[in-house]
GUNUFI-365408 format. One record per atom (N, C-alpha, C): x, y, z; residue number from 1. Coordinates in nm, 2 decimals. Layout:
<nodes>
+--------+--------+--------+------+
:     c1 :     c2 :     c3 : resi :
+--------+--------+--------+------+
:      X :      Y :      Z :  NUM :
...
+--------+--------+--------+------+
</nodes>
This chain:
<nodes>
+--------+--------+--------+------+
:     c1 :     c2 :     c3 : resi :
+--------+--------+--------+------+
:  -3.82 :  -9.41 : -11.67 :    1 :
:  -3.83 :  -9.55 : -11.73 :    1 :
:  -3.92 :  -9.64 : -11.64 :    1 :
:  -3.92 :  -9.62 : -11.51 :    2 :
:  -4.00 :  -9.70 : -11.43 :    2 :
:  -4.14 :  -9.67 : -11.45 :    2 :
:  -4.17 :  -9.55 : -11.46 :    3 :
:  -4.31 :  -9.51 : -11.49 :    3 :
:  -4.36 :  -9.56 : -11.62 :    3 :
:  -4.27 :  -9.56 : -11.72 :    4 :
:  -4.31 :  -9.63 : -11.86 :    4 :
:  -4.34 :  -9.77 : -11.83 :    4 :
:  -4.27 :  -9.85 : -11.76 :    5 :
:  -4.29 :  -9.99 : -11.74 :    5 :
:  -4.42 : -10.01 : -11.67 :    5 :
:  -4.44 :  -9.93 : -11.56 :    6 :
:  -4.57 :  -9.95 : -11.48 :    6 :
:  -4.69 :  -9.91 : -11.57 :    6 :
:  -4.68 :  -9.81 : -11.66 :    7 :
:  -4.80 :  -9.78 : -11.74 :    7 :
:  -4.82 :  -9.90 : -11.85 :    7 :
:  -4.70 :  -9.96 : -11.90 :    8 :
:  -4.72 : -10.06 : -12.00 :    8 :
:  -4.79 : -10.19 : -11.93 :    8 :
:  -4.75 : -10.21 : -11.81 :    9 :
:  -4.82 : -10.32 : -11.72 :    9 :
:  -4.96 : -10.29 : -11.71 :    9 :
:  -5.00 : -10.17 : -11.67 :   10 :
:  -5.14 : -10.14 : -11.64 :   10 :
:  -5.22 : -10.15 : -11.77 :   10 :
:  -5.16 : -10.09 : -11.88 :   11 :
:  -5.23 : -10.10 : -12.01 :   11 :
:  -5.25 : -10.25 : -12.05 :   11 :
:  -5.14 : -10.32 : -12.02 :   12 :
:  -5.16 : -10.47 : -12.07 :   12 :
:  -5.26 : -10.54 : -11.99 :   12 :
:  -5.26 : -10.51 : -11.86 :   13 :
:  -5.37 : -10.58 : -11.78 :   13 :
:  -5.51 : -10.54 : -11.81 :   13 :
:  -5.52 : -10.42 : -11.85 :   14 :
:  -5.66 : -10.38 : -11.90 :   14 :
:  -5.70 : -10.43 : -12.02 :   14 :
:  -5.59 : -10.42 : -12.12 :   15 :
:  -5.62 : -10.50 : -12.25 :   15 :
:  -5.65 : -10.65 : -12.25 :   15 :
:  -5.58 : -10.71 : -12.16 :   16 :
:  -5.60 : -10.85 : -12.15 :   16 :
:  -5.74 : -10.88 : -12.09 :   16 :
:  -5.77 : -10.81 : -11.99 :   17 :
:  -5.91 : -10.83 : -11.92 :   17 :
:  -6.02 : -10.80 : -12.02 :   17 :
:  -6.01 : -10.69 : -12.11 :   18 :
:  -6.10 : -10.65 : -12.20 :   18 :
:  -6.12 : -10.75 : -12.32 :   18 :
:  -6.00 : -10.81 : -12.35 :   19 :
:  -6.00 : -10.91 : -12.46 :   19 :
:  -6.07 : -11.03 : -12.41 :   19 :
:  -6.04 : -11.07 : -12.28 :   20 :
:  -6.10 : -11.19 : -12.23 :   20 :
:  -6.26 : -11.17 : -12.23 :   20 :
:  -6.31 : -11.05 : -12.20 :   21 :
:  -6.46 : -11.03 : -12.19 :   21 :
:  -6.51 : -11.01 : -12.33 :   21 :
:  -6.44 : -10.98 : -12.43 :   22 :
:  -6.50 : -10.95 : -12.55 :   22 :
:  -6.50 : -11.09 : -12.63 :   22 :
:  -6.42 : -11.19 : -12.61 :   23 :
:  -6.41 : -11.31 : -12.70 :   23 :
:  -6.51 : -11.40 : -12.64 :   23 :
:  -6.61 : -11.44 : -12.72 :   24 :
:  -6.72 : -11.52 : -12.65 :   24 :
:  -6.67 : -11.68 : -12.66 :   24 :
:  -6.74 : -11.75 : -12.57 :   25 :
:  -6.70 : -11.91 : -12.57 :   25 :
:  -6.58 : -11.93 : -12.50 :   25 :
:  -6.55 : -12.06 : -12.48 :   26 :
:  -6.44 : -12.11 : -12.42 :   26 :
:  -6.31 : -12.09 : -12.49 :   26 :
:  -6.20 : -12.05 : -12.41 :   27 :
:  -6.07 : -12.02 : -12.46 :   27 :
:  -5.98 : -12.12 : -12.40 :   27 :
:  -5.89 : -12.17 : -12.47 :   28 :
:  -5.80 : -12.27 : -12.40 :   28 :
:  -5.70 : -12.20 : -12.29 :   28 :
:  -5.68 : -12.08 : -12.32 :   29 :
:  -5.59 : -12.01 : -12.23 :   29 :
:  -5.68 : -11.97 : -12.11 :   29 :
:  -5.61 : -11.95 : -12.00 :   30 :
:  -5.68 : -11.91 : -11.87 :   30 :
:  -5.68 : -11.76 : -11.87 :   30 :
:  -5.75 : -11.69 : -11.78 :   31 :
:  -5.75 : -11.56 : -11.76 :   31 :
:  -5.61 : -11.50 : -11.73 :   31 :
:  -5.53 : -11.56 : -11.65 :   32 :
:  -5.40 : -11.52 : -11.63 :   32 :
:  -5.31 : -11.52 : -11.76 :   32 :
:  -5.33 : -11.62 : -11.83 :   33 :
:  -5.25 : -11.63 : -11.96 :   33 :
:  -5.30 : -11.53 : -12.06 :   33 :
:  -5.43 : -11.49 : -12.06 :   34 :
:  -5.47 : -11.39 : -12.15 :   34 :
:  -5.41 : -11.25 : -12.10 :   34 :
:  -5.42 : -11.23 : -11.97 :   35 :
:  -5.36 : -11.10 : -11.92 :   35 :
:  -5.22 : -11.10 : -11.94 :   35 :
:  -5.15 : -11.20 : -11.93 :   36 :
:  -5.00 : -11.20 : -11.96 :   36 :
:  -4.97 : -11.18 : -12.10 :   36 :
:  -5.07 : -11.22 : -12.19 :   37 :
:  -5.05 : -11.19 : -12.33 :   37 :
:  -5.07 : -11.05 : -12.37 :   37 :
:  -5.16 : -10.98 : -12.28 :   38 :
:  -5.20 : -10.84 : -12.29 :   38 :
:  -5.08 : -10.76 : -12.25 :   38 :
:  -5.01 : -10.80 : -12.14 :   39 :
:  -4.90 : -10.73 : -12.09 :   39 :
:  -4.78 : -10.74 : -12.19 :   39 :
:  -4.76 : -10.86 : -12.24 :   40 :
:  -4.65 : -10.88 : -12.33 :   40 :
:  -4.67 : -10.80 : -12.46 :   40 :
:  -4.79 : -10.79 : -12.52 :   41 :
:  -4.83 : -10.72 : -12.63 :   41 :
:  -4.81 : -10.57 : -12.60 :   41 :
:  -4.83 : -10.53 : -12.48 :   42 :
:  -4.82 : -10.39 : -12.44 :   42 :
:  -4.67 : -10.35 : -12.44 :   42 :
:  -4.59 : -10.43 : -12.38 :   43 :
:  -4.44 : -10.41 : -12.38 :   43 :
:  -4.39 : -10.40 : -12.51 :   43 :
:  -4.42 : -10.49 : -12.61 :   44 :
:  -4.38 : -10.49 : -12.74 :   44 :
:  -4.42 : -10.36 : -12.81 :   44 :
:  -4.55 : -10.33 : -12.81 :   45 :
:  -4.59 : -10.21 : -12.87 :   45 :
:  -4.53 : -10.09 : -12.81 :   45 :
:  -4.52 : -10.08 : -12.67 :   46 :
:  -4.46 :  -9.96 : -12.61 :   46 :
:  -4.31 :  -9.94 : -12.65 :   46 :
:  -4.23 : -10.05 : -12.65 :   47 :
:  -4.10 : -10.03 : -12.69 :   47 :
:  -4.08 : -10.00 : -12.83 :   47 :
:  -4.17 : -10.06 : -12.92 :   48 :
:  -4.15 : -10.02 : -13.05 :   48 :
:  -4.18 :  -9.87 : -13.08 :   48 :
:  -4.29 :  -9.82 : -13.01 :   49 :
:  -4.33 :  -9.67 : -13.02 :   49 :
:  -4.22 :  -9.59 : -12.97 :   49 :
:  -4.15 :  -9.64 : -12.86 :   50 :
:  -4.04 :  -9.56 : -12.80 :   50 :
:  -3.92 :  -9.55 : -12.90 :   50 :
:  -3.90 :  -9.66 : -12.97 :   51 :
:  -3.78 :  -9.66 : -13.07 :   51 :
:  -3.82 :  -9.58 : -13.19 :   51 :
:  -3.95 :  -9.58 : -13.24 :   52 :
:  -3.98 :  -9.49 : -13.35 :   52 :
:  -3.99 :  -9.35 : -13.30 :   52 :
:  -4.04 :  -9.32 : -13.18 :   53 :
:  -4.05 :  -9.17 : -13.16 :   53 :
:  -3.92 :  -9.11 : -13.12 :   53 :
:  -3.83 :  -9.18 : -13.04 :   54 :
:  -3.72 :  -9.11 : -12.99 :   54 :
:  -3.59 :  -9.14 : -13.05 :   54 :
:  -3.58 :  -9.24 : -13.14 :   55 :
:  -3.45 :  -9.28 : -13.20 :   55 :
:  -3.47 :  -9.26 : -13.35 :   55 :
:  -3.38 :  -9.18 : -13.42 :   56 :
:  -3.39 :  -9.16 : -13.55 :   56 :
:  -3.26 :  -9.21 : -13.62 :   56 :
:  -3.26 :  -9.24 : -13.75 :   57 :
:  -3.15 :  -9.27 : -13.82 :   57 :
:  -3.08 :  -9.14 : -13.87 :   57 :
:  -2.94 :  -9.14 : -13.87 :   58 :
:  -2.87 :  -9.02 : -13.93 :   58 :
:  -2.92 :  -9.00 : -14.07 :   58 :
:  -2.93 :  -8.86 : -14.10 :   59 :
:  -2.95 :  -8.83 : -14.24 :   59 :
:  -2.84 :  -8.85 : -14.33 :   59 :
:  -2.86 :  -8.86 : -14.45 :   60 :
:  -2.74 :  -8.87 : -14.56 :   60 :
:  -2.66 :  -8.75 : -14.56 :   60 :
:  -2.72 :  -8.64 : -14.53 :   61 :
:  -2.64 :  -8.51 : -14.55 :   61 :
:  -2.57 :  -8.47 : -14.41 :   61 :
:  -2.59 :  -8.55 : -14.30 :   62 :
:  -2.53 :  -8.50 : -14.18 :   62 :
:  -2.38 :  -8.56 : -14.19 :   62 :
:  -2.29 :  -8.49 : -14.12 :   63 :
:  -2.16 :  -8.53 : -14.10 :   63 :
:  -2.13 :  -8.63 : -13.99 :   63 :
:  -2.06 :  -8.73 : -14.01 :   64 :
:  -2.05 :  -8.83 : -13.91 :   64 :
:  -1.94 :  -8.76 : -13.79 :   64 :
:  -1.97 :  -8.81 : -13.68 :   65 :
:  -1.88 :  -8.76 : -13.56 :   65 :
:  -1.75 :  -8.80 : -13.57 :   65 :
:  -1.66 :  -8.71 : -13.53 :   66 :
:  -1.52 :  -8.73 : -13.54 :   66 :
:  -1.46 :  -8.80 : -13.42 :   66 :
+--------+--------+--------+------+
</nodes>
């Protein structure tokens, strides 16, 4: 789990920095806010991916636990 969080932070830092470089002109957010937004987006996307990949709903034909 710690590795997952570290990877999300690293991806978010890179995504925020790239987004800052690609958007031309002045931006009301500073570089730290842009990078923080990238980290937040990375966490949201990573946890959603984790929920989709590793958690499934029980099927209608499965028997409930006793």
